[in-house]
N, C-alpha and C positions, 0 to 999 in steps of 0.2 A: 829493417822495419817490417815486422810481421803484421799483416792485415788482420783485423778482428772480424770482418764480414766475410763469410765463406760462400762462394758460389757453389751450386749443386754439383757440378762436375769436378770440383776441387776436393770433395770429401775424402777420397783415398789419400791425397797428399797430406791433409791435416791429420788423418788417423796415423799415418806413418811418422809424421813429425812429432805427434804426442808420444808414440813409442820411443822414438829417438831421444826425446827430452828426458824420459824416465831413465833410460840407460845412462845418459850423460850426467844425470844428477846423482848417480850411485857413488857413494864414498869409496875411495881406494879400489877402483875397478881392476879386475883381474885381466890378464892378457886376453882371455877369451872374450870378456866384455868389450875390451878395446877393439878387438877384431870385429865383433858384432856391430859396434858403432861405425867403424869404417865402412863395412859392407852396406849398412843401412843408409849411410850418407850417399854412397854411390847409387844405390837403388832409388833413393828419393830424388836425386838429380835426374836420373834417367826417366823415372816415372813422370816428373814434372815436364821434362822436355817432350816426351811422347804425347802427353795430354795436350800440351799447347801447340804442338806441331800439327795436331789433327782436330782442331776446333772446327765445328761447323759454324755457319753464318750467325745463328742465333746465340751460340756461346760467345762469339766475338762481340756481339752487341752487349751482352751481359758484362764482359770484361771492360768494354769502353765506358760503361755506366757505373763501374765499381765505386762505391762511396768513398773509398780510400785512394782512388786513382789521383795522381797529381793534377792540379788544375792551374790555370793561369797564375794566380797569386803564388803558388809554390814555385813555378818556374821563374817568376820575377825575383824571388828570393835566392834561388839556387843557380840560375844561369846568368843573370845580369848583375853588373857591378853597382849600378846606381839606378834609381827609378824615381821620377817626379811625376805624380799623377796629375792629369788635366781633366777637369770636370765640365759637364754641361754641353748643350747643343746651341746655346745662345738664342733659343727660340721657345722651348717648352719646359725642359727639365733635365735632370742628370739620371740617365738610365744606368742602374747598377749592374745590369746584365752584361754590359760591355765596359771594360776598363781601358783607358788610354793614357799615354804619358811618354815622356822622354826617358830613355834608358841608355846604358852603355853596355856594349857587347864586346868583350875582349879589347877594350880601349876605343871602339868605334861608337859614335853617337847614332842612335836609331830611334825611330818612333815605334812604340809597341802598342798594338791594338789586340785585345783578346776578350773572348767570352769568359764569364765567371759564373759558376753555378751556386757557390756557397757551400759551407760545411754543416753549420748548425741549421736548425729549423728556421730561426729568425733570418739568417743570411739567405737561405734558399727562398724564403718568401720575398725578401727584398730583391733578389736576383731573378726570381721566377724560374729557377732551375736553368738559367742560361738562355731563356727565351726573351730576346730583346724587343723593345717597342720601336716605333719610328724614330723617336728622339735618340735612341741608342745608335742607330745607323747614321743619323745626322751628326751626332757627336764624333763617331768614328771617321766619317768623311771629312769633317772640318779639320780634324787633327792631321789626317793624312795629307790634305791639301796644304796645310801649314808646313808639314815636313817637306813636301815637294818644293815649296818656295825657297826653303833654306838648303835644299840639296841633301836632305837626310833620308837614308834608306828606311823602309818600312817593314816591320815584321808583324804578321797576323797569326794569332793562335786561336784556332777554331774549336769550339766545344759546345755545341748546342743541338737539341733535338729538332729545332726549327724556330722561326720567329714567333713571337707571341700571337696567338690566334684570337684574342679577345675583341669585343666590339669596339672598345676605345682605340685599340691599335689600328683597326680598319678605318675608323672614322678619321684618324689623324694621318692616314695615307701610308699604311705599311707597305703595300706592294709598290707604290710610287717611289718611296724612299729607297727601297732595295734596288729598284731599277736604276735610280739615279746613281747609286753606288757602283753598280755594274758598269754604267757608262763612264763615270768619272774616274774610277780606278784604272780603267783601261788607258787613260790619257796622262796619268801622273808620270813625270819624267825622272823618276828615281827607282832603283831596284825595289821590288816587292817580293817578299818571301812569305808564303802561307803554309802553315803546318796544321793538320787536323790532329789534335792531341787526344781527343775522345770521340764524341759524337760529331758528325758532320751532316746535319739534316737539312735538306730542302734549301729554300732561298735564304733562310736564316743563316746558313753557313756560307752560301755564295755571296751574301751581302758584304763580307769582308774577305772574300776568297779569290779575287781576281789578281793573280800574281805572275811573276816571271819564273818562279820555282815553287811548285806545289808538292808538298810531301805529306805523308800520312804515317802516323805511328803504327807499328806492326799489328796491334790489336785494337785499332780504331776503325771506324767505318765512315764512308762518305757517300751520300745517297740523295736522290731526288726527293725522297720521302722516307719517313720512319717506317719500320716494319709494321708497327701497329696501325699507322695511317693507311698503309697499302692494304693490309688485311681488311680493314674496315670498308675500304672502297670496293675491293675485288670480291671478298667473301662475306662482307657484311658483319664480320665479327673478329675481334682482336685475337681470339683463340688460335687463329691461323697465322699468327705472327712469325712462327718459325718457318712456315712454308713461304711466306712473303720474303723473309730475309734471304732464303736460298734463291728465290727468283730474281731479286734485285741485284745480285752480284756486286755487293758493295764492300767486300773485304779488301784488304791491301793487296792480296794476290790478284784478285779480279781487276782491281783498278789499274795495276801495272799492265796486265794483259790487254786491257781495253784502251790503254794510252791516256787515261784520265789524269794520272799523277806522274811526277818525275822521279820520285824516290820513296822507298819504304824505310822508315827509321826503326831499326831494331830495338826491341824492348828487353829489359833484364829477364832472366829466367823466371817464368811464372807471372810475367806481366809487370807493367810499370808500378802497380799498386804495392808490389812487394819490396821495391827499392827506389825511392824517390830520387836519392842523390845520384845513383848510377844512371837512371833515366835522364836526369838533367844533364849529366856529362855527355851522354849520347846525343841529346838534342842540341846542346851547345856546339858540338863538333859539326853537326849538320848545318846549323845556321851560319857558323863562321865560314865553312867551306863554300856554301851557296853564295854568301855575300861576296867573298873573294872572287868568285867566278863571274859575278854580275857587275862589279864596281867599275871595271875598265871599259864596258861597252858604251859606244856612242848613244846618245839619246834616241836618235831615229831608229837605230837597230834594236834598241831595247823595246821601244813601242811596237815596232813591226813584229818582233818575235812574240811579244805578249799577245798581240791581236791574232796572229797566225796560230798560236798555241791553242786558243779557245775555239777558233773557227774549225780546227781539225777534229775536235771531239765529236764522237758519234759516227756510227757506220750504218750505211743503208744500202740496199740493192734496188736497182730499177729493172723492170722487165715488162713484157707484154703478156697479158693473160690470154691464152688461146681460146 
């Protein structure tokens, strides 16, 4: 599945792919042409690998936001055997930025909770690009509580630049509802697996991110704030977003080094947007393995490990100033 949207740093890849396509389209290719095709394929693979192994933080953000990157609905179709969507928060409305429902993963019943951004302009306006309202977090929490009552594991797919920042969301208790989710998710007596599949921004991500196993896709990011938001606060202009991205240290490599996440899920060569099916297979393997490792744990041990996991995040030094 070749993406139509090209990121700036991908230009050499697409230029070489165009040359390769012309050679492959030639009728009755000579042995010399066949050899050129073979060499060009090797060169293309190596170029793509080198580019993606050396992405800076801002390039990683662009990959995580790629319009053709697989989203929660894509993984629902490719990873899970069945899915029955559950709507509404029983209080205000049904937030389309968060999708919830029962699913089957390799024969196991699970509760799936995930952000969705939408593909078309209409869908994006309905989902607000994955920025959920308070009712979205209430919906997620009520479905997770139901799963816990029935002993069903929970899988959360995170993909949001942050919770919706509008006046209406604040009036309806955005911060309070996210805080309630943090508190209540920490007490659910079933395994919780959280995976950042694209953007993992601010409390909007953490609102469904308290889990026993937290993973991040290779070219996703997980951060206390988006790079644009950070640049606006520190430098008063979003043009410094690349500098902010480097300072935040939110790429998968940084997150492993800092002990924020448990696992980095590898992506196909050139990013998840280039091969949805292969990415889905990789994600499914991670989910199944994590679920198997957590299912046998006693409830008390599960909760203690979850609590300790998040209490240990963050490093600081104490000292006396002379």
